[in-house]
C-alpha positions in Angstrom: -14.7 2.6 -11.1 -14.6 3.5 -7.4 -16.7 1.5 -4.9 -17.6 4.5 -2.7 -18.8 6.5 -5.8 -20.9 3.6 -7.1 -24.5 2.5 -6.3 -25.4 -1.1 -5.4 -27.1 -1.7 -8.7 -23.9 -0.6 -10.5 -21.9 -3.0 -8.4 -24.4 -5.8 -9.1 -23.9 -5.0 -12.8 -20.1 -5.0 -12.5 -20.3 -8.5 -11.0 -21.8 -9.8 -14.2 -18.5 -8.8 -15.9 -15.9 -9.3 -13.2 -15.7 -10.8 -9.7 -12.5 -9.0 -8.7 -11.9 -5.9 -6.6 -8.7 -3.9 -5.8 -8.0 -2.4 -2.4 -5.3 0.1 -1.7 -3.7 -0.5 1.7 -1.1 1.8 3.4 -0.4 3.4 6.7 -0.6 6.6 8.6 2.8 7.1 10.1 5.7 9.5 10.2 8.0 9.7 7.1 10.8 11.9 8.3 10.9 15.7 8.3 9.6 16.2 4.8 7.5 13.1 4.1 3.8 13.2 4.5 2.3 11.1 7.3 -0.1 9.6 4.8 2.7 8.7 2.3 2.1 4.9 2.3 -1.7 5.3 1.8 -1.3 8.0 -0.8 1.1 5.9 -2.8 -1.1 2.8 -2.7 -4.2 4.8 -3.5 -2.9 6.6 -6.6 -1.3 3.4 -8.0 -4.5 1.4 -7.3 -6.7 4.0 -9.1 -4.3 3.9 -12.0 -4.5 0.2 -12.2 -8.3 0.3 -11.9 -8.6 2.7 -14.8 -6.2 0.7 -16.9 -8.0 -2.6 -16.3 -11.6 -1.4 -15.8 -11.5 -2.8 -12.3 -13.5 -1.8 -9.3 -11.4 -0.1 -6.6 -12.5 -0.2 -3.0 -11.8 2.5 -0.4 -8.2 2.9 0.8 -7.3 1.2 4.0 -5.4 4.2 5.4 -4.2 2.8 8.8 -2.0 -0.2 8.8 0.4 -2.0 11.2 2.9 0.7 12.2 3.3 0.2 16.0 7.1 0.9 15.7 6.4 4.4 14.4 4.1 5.5 17.2 6.8 7.4 19.2 6.4 10.2 16.5 3.5 12.6 16.8 0.7 11.9 14.2 1.5 8.2 13.7 -1.4 5.8 14.4 -1.5 2.1 14.1 -3.7 -1.0 14.2 -2.5 -4.0 16.1 -1.8 -7.0 13.9 -4.9 -8.8 15.3 -7.0 -5.7 14.5 -5.8 -5.5 10.9 -6.4 -9.2 10.5 -10.0 -8.9 11.7 -10.6 -5.8 9.6 -9.5 -7.6 6.4 -11.8 -10.5 7.2 -14.6 -8.1 7.7 -13.9 -6.5 4.3 -13.7 -9.8 2.4 -16.6 -11.8 3.9 -19.6 -9.6 2.8 -18.0 -9.0 -0.6 -17.5 -12.7 -1.1 -21.1 -13.3 -0.1 -22.1 -10.8 -2.8 -20.1 -12.8 -5.4 -16.5 -11.4 -5.4 -13.9 -14.0 -5.6 -10.6 -12.1 -6.3 -9.2 -9.6 -3.8 -6.1 -7.7 -5.0 -4.4 -5.5 -2.4 -2.0 -2.9 -3.6 0.2 -2.1 -0.6 2.4 0.9 0.2 3.8 -0.1 3.7 6.3 -2.8 4.4 5.1 -3.2 8.0 1.8 -4.5 6.6 3.2 -7.5 4.7 3.4 -10.2 7.5 0.0 -9.2 9.0 -1.8 -9.2 5.6 -0.4 -12.5 4.6 -1.6 -13.9 8.0 -5.0 -12.4 7.3 -5.3 -14.2 4.0 -4.8 -17.5 5.8 -7.4 -16.6 8.4 -9.8 -15.5 5.6 -9.5 -18.8 3.7 -10.0 -20.8 6.9 -13.1 -18.7 7.9 -14.6 -19.0 4.5 -14.1 -22.8 4.4 -16.4 -23.0 7.5 -19.0 -20.6 6.1 -22.0 -20.9 3.9 -20.7 -18.4 1.4 -21.3 -19.7 -2.2 -18.1 -20.3 -4.1 -16.0 -19.8 -1.0 -13.4 -22.2 -2.3 -12.8 -19.9 -5.3 -11.9 -16.9 -3.2 -8.3 -15.8 -3.8 -6.3 -12.9 -2.3 -3.1 -11.4 -3.4 -0.8 -8.7 -1.9 1.1 -6.6 -4.4 3.7 -4.1 -3.1 4.0 -1.3 -5.6 7.5 -0.4 -4.4 8.8 -3.9 -5.2 7.8 -3.8 -8.8 10.9 -4.7 -10.8 10.8 -1.6 -12.9 10.2 0.6 -9.9 13.0 -0.9 -8.0 15.4 -0.4 -11.0 14.4 3.2 -11.4 15.0 3.9 -7.7 18.4 2.3 -8.0 19.3 4.3 -11.1 18.1 7.6 -9.6 19.2 7.3 -6.0 21.6 4.4 -5.5 22.3 3.7 -1.8 20.5 7.0 -0.9 17.1 5.3 -1.5 17.3 3.8 2.0 14.4 1.8 3.4 12.0 4.4 5.0 11.0 7.9 4.0 12.6 7.0 0.7 13.0 9.5 -2.2 10.9 7.1 -4.4 7.9 7.2 -2.2 8.3 10.9 -1.4 8.5 11.6 -5.2 5.3 9.7 -5.8 3.4 11.8 -3.2 4.9 14.9 -4.7 3.4 13.8 -8.1 0.1 13.1 -6.4 0.0 16.3 -4.3 2.4 18.9 -5.6 0.8 21.5 -3.4 1.8 19.5 -0.3 5.6 19.4 -1.0 7.6 20.0 2.2 11.2 21.2 2.6 13.5 21.1 5.6 17.1 20.9 6.4 18.1 17.2 6.7 20.9 16.5 9.1 22.6 14.3 8.2 21.7 14.5 4.5 21.6 10.7 4.3 20.0 9.1 7.4 21.6 6.3 9.4 20.7 2.7 8.6 21.3 -0.8 9.9 19.6 -0.8 13.3 17.0 -3.6 13.6 13.4 -2.6 14.3 12.0 -3.3 17.7 9.6 -1.1 19.6 8.6 2.5 19.0 10.9 4.1 21.6 13.9 2.1 20.3 13.0 3.1 16.7 13.0 6.8 17.5 16.3 6.5 19.5 18.0 4.8 16.5 16.4 7.0 13.8 15.8 10.4 15.5 14.2 12.2 12.5 12.3 9.1 11.3 14.3 8.3 8.2 16.1 5.0 7.6 19.1 5.3 5.3 17.4 7.7 2.9 17.8 11.1 1.4 14.3 12.3 0.3 15.8 15.7 -0.8 16.5 13.8 -4.1 12.8 13.4 -4.9 11.0 15.4 -7.6 7.4 15.3 -8.8 8.7 14.4 -12.3 10.4 11.3 -10.9 7.2 10.5 -9.1 5.3 10.4 -12.4 7.8 7.9 -13.7 7.3 5.7 -10.6 3.6 6.0 -11.0 3.6 5.0 -14.7 5.9 2.0 -14.1 4.0 0.7 -11.1 0.6 1.0 -12.9 1.9 -0.8 -16.0 3.5 -3.6 -14.0 0.7 -4.1 -11.6 -2.0 -3.9 -14.3 -0.4 -6.9 -15.9 -0.1 -8.7 -12.6 -3.7 -8.0 -11.8 -5.0 -9.3 -15.1 -3.0 -12.5 -14.7 -4.3 -12.9 -11.2 -8.0 -12.6 -12.1 -7.4 -15.0 -15.0 -6.0 -17.8 -12.8 -8.3 -20.5 -11.6 
């Protein structure tokens, strides 16, 4: 059930059965010469929709732009400031909590979002504590990174070894290839496996250290068939985690 394809009476009826909602959150940033700029949002969205179907959960609209300031030296990358993303998440949660939602499960596709989203949860709890929202003390938020699912991590290790890298990885590229096979890109990668090990600072420094945008990865290894395997494993593992989360008091 997708929030943006529902009517308000349908959401009101849903709340009689469940007070939980899933939000995919990703980023709009470069992913090397062959990775789609929307990779992180695409991965989060397809997995979230799969979890929603498997658990009969309501899935909210994808938060497509995240905290990716370090990627903005590449054309096409856009980013929210951490403070903006924190405010955005508060503005998402408050009216939904007022309507009766108490469980907010965010399926994330971008490592750069993690610190900011966790800070946002603290801000949300503090703001709700000072509000007149009924059951504000029952609101719970969880961040679930699809790429850190144990079964996903193991598959990436088995398929790619050290060539998985940490950005523009074959695992995430494979998942986008499964989601959008018509959008598969090819290019000559030089070097085949990107450099790694340089710490992340600002956008100019990032592009200097990683000229084509990849970090330690070889996305040429990706296939749509592998993407389906990552999808199925992530959906199974996160569906179980979501059901446990909404059952916790």
